[in-house]
Structures are given as C-alpha cells and as structure tokens.
N, C-alpha and C positions, 0 to 999 in steps of 0.2 A: 504494500500500500504506500503510495507516494507521499501522502499527507500524514505527518506525525503530529498528533494532537498535543497541544500544550495547555497546562493549567492556566496560563495567562489569558487564554481565550474562553475559559470555562466560566459560566455564570455561577458555578458552585465554588469559586475560588475561596471565598471567606468561610464557607461551610467546611470545605476540605481542611483548611488551616485550623478551624475550630475543633474538628474531630481529631486531627492529629495532636493538637495541644491537649485535649482532654485525655486521650489515651497516654500521651507522654507523661502527664501528671500522675495518672494511675500507675504507670510502669515505675515511675520514680518512687512513689509511695510504697511500692512493693519491694523493689530491689535495693534502693538507697537506704531506706529505713532498716531493712534487714542487716545491711552492712554496719550501720551506726550502732545497732543493738547487738552486735556480735553474733549474728546468725549467718555469717559466711565463714569459710573454713580453710584449713591448710590445703586440703584436697577439695576444690581445685583452685580457688581464687588466690590462696597463698602462693601456690606454685607459679601461677601466671603473673601475679604481681611482682614477684622477684624477677621473673623473666623479662617483663616489660621494663622494669627499672634498669636491668642490665642493658637491654636494647637501647634505652635512652642514653646510655653511656657508651654506645657503639661497640659493644662486646657481646659475644655469645654467652649463653647462660649455663653455667655449671650449677645445676639446681640442687641446692642443699636441702630443700624440703623433701624431695624425692631421693636425694643422695645419688643423683645421676651426674656424670661428668659432662653431659651435653643433653639438655632437655629435648633436643630434636631427635635423639635416639629413642624417644618414647613415642612422640607423634611429630610428624614433619609439618609444622605449622608455620608457613613461610610468609604469611601476610601479617601476622601478629607483630613482627619487629617494626612495622611502619607506625604502630601506635605508641612506640617508645617515647617520642618527644612530648606526647600529651601527659606523660607522668609528671613532668615538671609543673603542669598546670593543675592537675586534678588528683595527684597522689594516689592513694589506695582505692579511690573511687573511679579511676580512669576507665578500666575495662567494663565496669558496670554501666557507665555513661555511654561508652562506645556501643555496647550491646543494645541499650535503649534506642540510641540513634539509628542503629541498623534495623531494628524492628519497625520504627516509624518509616524509614526509607523503603522497607519492603512493603509496608501497607500502601504507601503512595505509589509504588510500582504496580501494585495490584490494581489500583484505581486507573492508572494510565493504560494498563493492559486491556481492561474491559472497554475503556473509551476507544482505544485503537480498533478493537475487534468489531465494535458497533459503529465506527465512524462518527462517534459522538451522539448517536441517536438515543442512547439510554443513559443519560447522566445520572438519573436517580438510581438506576440499578448499579451503575459503577460505584456510586457512593455507598449504597447498601452493602455491596460486596467488599468494599474496603473495610467497612465496620465488621463484617463477618470475619475477614482476615485478622483484624486486630483483636477480635474477641475470642478466637479459637484457643482452646485449652493449652495447646503446646507452647504458646508464648508465655503464659503465666507460670507454667511448670518450670520452664527454663529460667525465667526471671527469679523465681523463688530459690534457685540453687546456683549461686555463684556465676561464673562466666565460662562460656565454651565456644570454640571456634566453629563448630558446625552451625551455629546461629548465623555466622557470616555467610556461609554457603547457602543456607536456606533463604535468607533475606535477599540474596542476589538473584535467586531463581526467577521472580517476576520480571526482573529487568532482562534476563537472558531471553525469556519468552517474548518480551516486548520488542527487543531489538531484532530478534529473528523474524517475527511476524511483520515488523516494519521494513524488512528486507535490508537491514543494516547489519550484514553478517560480520563485518569487521568488528563492530562494537560488541556484537554478541560473542565473538570469539574472545575478546578481552574479558568479558564477564565470566565466560566459561573457564578461562585461565585462572582468574582470581578464585573461583570456586574450587578448582582442583588444588591450588596452592594453599588454600585455607587449612586443609587437613587431609592426610593421605586417604582416609576412608571416604571423604567427600569426592575424591576422584573416581572411586568405584561407583558411588551414587551417580556421578555425572555420566558414566557409561550408560546406565539405564535411562537417565533423562534424555540423553541424545538418541538412544534407540527409540524411545517413545516419540520424540520429535520427528525422527525419520518416518515413523508410522503415520503420524498426523499429517506430514507434508509429503507423503509418498508421490503424489501427483505433481509436485513442484520440484523438478530435477535439481535445481541449484540448491534449494534448502535441504533436499534429501541428501545430496552429496555432502553438504556442509555438516549435517547431523551425523552421518556415518563416519566422516573424518574425525569429528570431535569424539565420538564413541571409541574409535580405534586409538586415538591419541591419549585419551584419558585412561584406557585400559593398559596401554603400554607404560604410561607414567606410574600408575598404581603398582604394577608388577615390578618395575625397576626400584621403586621406593621401598616396598616391603621385602623384596628379595635381596637387595644390594645396599641401598643407601642407609636405611635405618640400622641394619646389622653392622655396617661399616662405621657408623657414628657411635655405636655402642661397643660391645666387646665381641661382636660376631654372633650374638645370640639370634635365634630365629625370631620372627615377628611375634611378640608375646601374646597379642590379643587373639591369635588363632586358637589358643588353648581354651578359650571360652566356649568353643563350639564342639566339644567332645561328643555330644549326642550325635553328631554327623560323622565323626572320625577324628583321628589324631594327626592326619596329614592332609594336604590339599587334595591328593589323589583319592584318599578314603572319603573325603567329604563329597567330591564330585561323584564318586561311585554311588554313595548313598542317595544323593539327589536324583541321579538318573535311574537307579534300580529300585528304589523304595519310595515312590511318590506318595503313597497313602500314609506311610509312616511319617514322612516330612509334613504332610498336610495336617496330620494329627498333632504334631508338635506346635502348630500355629494356634491351637485352641486349648490344649490341656496342660496341666502341670505335670511335667515328667520327672520332677525331683522328689526325694523323700519328704522334704519339709512341706508343711501345709501353708507356708507363708504366701506362696504364689497362687493359691486356689482362686480362680475367677479373675485374676489380674489380666490375663489375656482377653477374656471375654469383655472386661471393662474397656479395654482399648478398642475392640471392635465396635462396641456400642457407641463410644465417643466419636469414632470415625463416621459412623452412620448418622449421628446427630449433627455432625459438622459438615455435611455435604457429601457424605460417602456414597449416596445413591448415584451421584454423577460419575463415580469411578466405574460403575457398571455400564453406564451409557457411553462412556468414553474410555474403553479399556486401555488405551495408550497411557493414560495417567496412572492406572493400576500397575502397569509395567514399570513406570518410573518409581513406584514405591516398593517394588519387589525387594531390593537390597535392604531397605529400611525395615520392612516386615521381617526379613531374615535376620538382620542384625539384632533386632529386639527379641523376637519370639523364639528363635533357635538358640539363643544364648543360654548358658548354664547359670546365669545370674538373674535371680528373680527381680532385682531392682530395674532391670532393663524392660521387663515385660509389660508393665502397665502404663500409666499416664503421668508418672512422676518425672521430675528432673528434665534434662535437656534432650532426652531420648525420643521426644515426640515432635520436635520443632520442624522436622522435614515434612511432616504431614500438612502443615499450615499452608505453604504456597501451592502444593500440588492439589489439595482439596479446593482451594480458591480457583485455580486455573481450570479445573474440571467443571466446576459449577459455572464459571464465567463462559466457557465455550458452549455449554448447554444453553444458557440463557441468552447468549448472543444471537441465537437463531429463533428466539421467541418474540412474539409481538410486544412492543415496548411497554404498554401498560401492564400486560400480564407479567412480563419479565420483572418489572419494578415491584409488583406485589410479591412475586416469588423470591426476589432478591431480599426484600425486607423480611420475609418469612424465614429465609435461610439465615440472615443475620441475627434475628431474634432467637431462633432455635439454637444457634451456636453459642450465643451469649448466655442463654438460660442453662444450656448443658454445662458450660464452663463454671457458672456460679454454683450450680447444684453439685458439681464434682468437687468444688472446694469445700462444700459442707459434708458430703458423704463420699468416701473413697475406699475401695478395697485394696488398691495397690499398696504393697507393704512399704514401711518406713516413711509414711506420709507425715509431714509436719504441718498441721493446720495453721498454727500461729505464723509460720513463715509465708504462707500463701494467701490467706484471707485478709487482704489489705483493707477491706471495708469493715473489719471487726476491730473492736477496741483492744483485743488481746494481741493483735499484731503490733501495737505500739507500746507494749508493756513487757518488761522483763523484771525478774525478781532481784534486781540490784540497780544501783545508780550508774547508768552507762556513762554519764558525763564525768563522774569521778574516776571511772576506769580510764577513760581517754586522757584525763589530766595525769593520772598516775603513770601511764605509759611514757609520758614525756621525760621521766627521770632517766630513761635508758638512752645512753648516747647513740647518735646515729650510726657511728662506726663500730659499735659493739657487736660481738657475736652473741646470739640469743637463742635459747631454747624456750618455746612457749606452747601452751596448750592450744589445741586446734583453732578455737574461735579467735585467738589473738594473733595468729600467724599472719593473716592477710594485712593486718594493720602494722606489722613490724617487718614486712618482707623487703623493704627498700634497704638492703644491706647484703654484703657478700655471704654471710653465714647466718642463716635462720633455720632452726631445726624445729621439728614437732616433738614436744615432750611426750614420752619419757626419754627420747634420744637427746643426750646432753653434749657428748663429745667435748669440744674445747670451748664451749659457750662461756662467756663472761657473766651472763645474766640468765636467770630462770624467771619466766613470767607465767603465772597461773591464774586462771579465772574459773574457780570451781562451779559457780552456778550456771555457766554456759556449757557448751559441749566440751567434754574432756576425753572423747574417744581417742585412743583405744582403751583407756583406763576406766575402772569404776571409781566412784567417789571414795570408798575406803582405800583403794590402791593409791589414788592420787594423794590423799591425806598422809598415808604412811610414807610415801616417797618424799614428800615435801618436808615432813618432820625429820626424816633421816638425814636429808641434806642439811637442815638447820642444826641438827645435833652433832654433825660431823666436825664442826669447827672450821670447815673450809668455805662455808657460805654464811653470809649475814643478810638480815632483812634490811632493805633500803627503802621500801615503800610498801604500805599495806592500807591503801585507801578503800575502805569498804570491802568489796568482794575480791579485789585484786591483791595478789601477793607477788612482790618482786624481790628476788634474792640476787646478791652479787657475790661472785667468787672473791674470796679474801686475797688470794695470790693469783692473779690472772696468768694463764698459760701464755707462752710466747706466741707471737703471730708468725706462722710459717712463712718462709721466704717464697715458697711456691704454693699455689692453690692446692689444697689437699685433694687426693683422689677419693671420690665417694664410691659407695657400693653400687655395682651395676644395676641391681634390682633391689635396692634396700627396702623399699616399701611399695614397689610397683604393683599395680593391679588391685590395690585396696583403697577404697574411698573412705578416708578417715573421718569425713564429716557425717556420713550416714551409716557406716557399718559395712555391710557386705556389698555395696554398690561398687562395681569395677569401673575404673576410668576407661572411657572409650570415646 
C-alpha cells in the first residue's frame, strides 16, 4: 500500500495520546511502585541492572549476581547495551522505564497496523484494538516481574507487520534484526513469525520471498548462537536451557524424534500436568482460557498466526518448569501482539460499524479477563500484591520503605556487597554485588528480612546474620527499621584482576520466585 497513514492526520490524535498516557500511568503504578517497595529481585532485575550499569561504562558485564564471567554466555542479549547511557539518568529504574516505553510503543504500533490495513476506514476499531492490546494479561504479568528482553521483541512485532504490509521491506528487515538480536530464543520465534508471514503473503512474491529469507536467516542465527557463540563465551558448556525440555528428550535429535513420532503425546503435554507435583494442575488450561478470552478465536480463523505462536506454546507448555506454564511473569508477552494482529486482520474485512462494535467487545473482554485473572489465578507462585495495582495492598509493605532506601545510602558506591534478593536491584551499580547467602569478598552485608529473602527461610537468615555478628569480623553500621547493614571489620584486599566466577553458580534458578527458571 503506497499511502502510510500517520497519526498526525488522524482525528483521534488526542484520544490516542490520552489512552497511551492512561495506560502509561497504570504501567508505572504497577512496575515502578513494585521496585520502590522492594518487590523486584536479584533474578532478574538485579542481574540486568548490573549489566546495564557496566554497559554504560563501555565494558562487558562479568555478572557477579549470577557469578558468570560474561552475562552473554547465558543469553545473547545484544540490544540491551544500547540502554546503558540511560542508567546515568534513571538509575535502578532504567530498565523498568524502558520496558514501559516499549509497551506503549507496541500499543501505538498496533493502532497504526489496523489503520494501515483498513486505509483509515475504521478509526474507532483501530483505537479499540489498541486498548485491547494494552489491556491483555501478558503485559501486566510481565510488568509485575522485573525486566526481560523478550518484551522488546514482542513490542516490535506490530511494527514488523506494519512495515511489511506497507511494503517497506527494508524497514521491516531492520525491525526483524532488532528482534533477533534482543535475545537468542527470540530469533527462533522470528523463524515462525516469518513462516506465518510467508503464508499470509503467499500470493505476493516479493513479500513471500522476503519472509522466507528472514525465516532462513533467523534460523541460521539461532543455531550459530546456541551451538557456537554462547558455549564459546562460557566454558564450552552446551546451551543450558535445552535441559528444561527433558519430556521430549535429552538431545536435539531425541526431541525432534519425539515431535515427529509421538504427536499425540506432545499434544497431551500442551494440556496436562506431566510432573509429580500438583502445583501445575490446571495452569495450562488457564493459559488456554486466557488466550480464548483475549482474541484467541481469531487464531482459528487465521491459522498463520497460530503458526507464529507455535514456539511460544512449546517453550511454555513443554517445559519441565511449572512457572512457565500458566499466565505469570514474562512468559506470556509474545501472545499480546500476535492475538492483536489476528483479530485486526479478521476485523479489517468486516463492515466498519460492525467491526467497531466487535473491536470494542474484544477490548472489553480482554480487559475484564485481565482484571479477573489478577483476582483469581491458579498459576503457581502468583503474587497478588505485586500485580493488583488498583488494590491498596499493592502500595503497602510491612516496613518503612523510605527508611530502607535512606539506610542503603550508608554503603559506599564502590563497595563490594552481598544483599538479600529484594535489595540487589537497588545496589547493582557496582563491580561486585552478590545475592546473600553468597558473601565471598563482600565488604558489606545488607539484609531486609520482611521482603523476599529467597533462597533462605526466615530462621536460616536470622541464624546466619547472628553468626556473622558474633564472629567479631563484622559490625553493625546501620539498622534503620527493617534493614540491617553489616560491615567487614578488616576488608579483604581488592584483587588486581577481576575474579573468575563460577560458570553456572546459580544459573537456571529464579531466586525471586523459587522454582521459576530464567529463560
């Protein structure tokens, strides 16, 4: 289509800005309040805050939280370094603000996509579908739990679809590249996105060839990264996240054999709890229900979009980790743009007045489903206080958060620190920050017992802190309210060379939530 619609010509310009502003405030009340009240954690915001701080100083990150010598040996996240300069402005809130901005950008892209598809004939539907996009549960679950790079890829997808349908394939290629570089498993997702686009544009040779080329390039990039680059950046270990899919096999060959020869077994894994623990009962069904309530019927009408979601379903539901299965955390963010795009293409061919009614209905249904899911959820490890930003409990913790922030100021910026998980993101702007009970050469220990202290229990934490104080090698330097800060009496010398960390010291364990694995 030769004409690319611009919001400058839209009579809905002020309404669009108002909607984006309203959702931006809601997102800020969710994510930024969580961070201020110490509901963000070492895994993963602490990890990424230290990385972005390092990137802001133009150096690679030897991540002391994970005890990796190179964070990129865990996930190859090549866009994140560009956020480094923002750390000078926004500190430990940087990535949370970036994430909010990306979600609003994705919502605006969703609006532009439907406007393009209808040549501006359905402005009301475009606005309604933008509200649907910004209301879908995957956004709120991701915002309630730290920062993750797959959000970047997901929020760029509306723009990939927009530029391709506008026949600006060069710009679409740039967006596809950014998606692939955001995280290595997003390159695998991009393979299926591109195959779905080839299906949708099969009768348009130029777009079909473009999509197939992107699919091939993304597949090659993914294989090179997981087979060669990530092992080379680490100690030569195989890609660690493959181990989470033991239900399919213990090697790539075994997994492919299972997928090809046992289709009914694999389909069953998409619906049932195949683990001994009852924690995951009905979590997969909850996901399917939320998909249907958020526009999932359009996936049946436009199966190319279902193909785009195939690796996301597999990544979630074939995993051996129950935290992946349901609707918690960042593991649902990829559904948001795909569901919107499917509904958009369906309604683009409907008479404008009817499309507007259906679009409003889809937005209302998605919003209601999201709000209800915040109230009642079967997915395990759900923290209602971290997600229900419209509830008074979201803004309350059982300690004075302000005094804790002031108490942390006694720790020098260059000091080596071991801290309980909820404190790590706030103290990550330093070369050595550890998650307690790992202390190593730390000069200070900071503990906040009323917040999350995983992996310790409260009695274990109290016993360890008491033992440190009784040893004579540590002294209390600050104890404002709930916070306790200990200082080593005789600091250990600073090594001339950055110490080598353990290759997989804590890899694969989400210390904020328990058994959730990083992916």
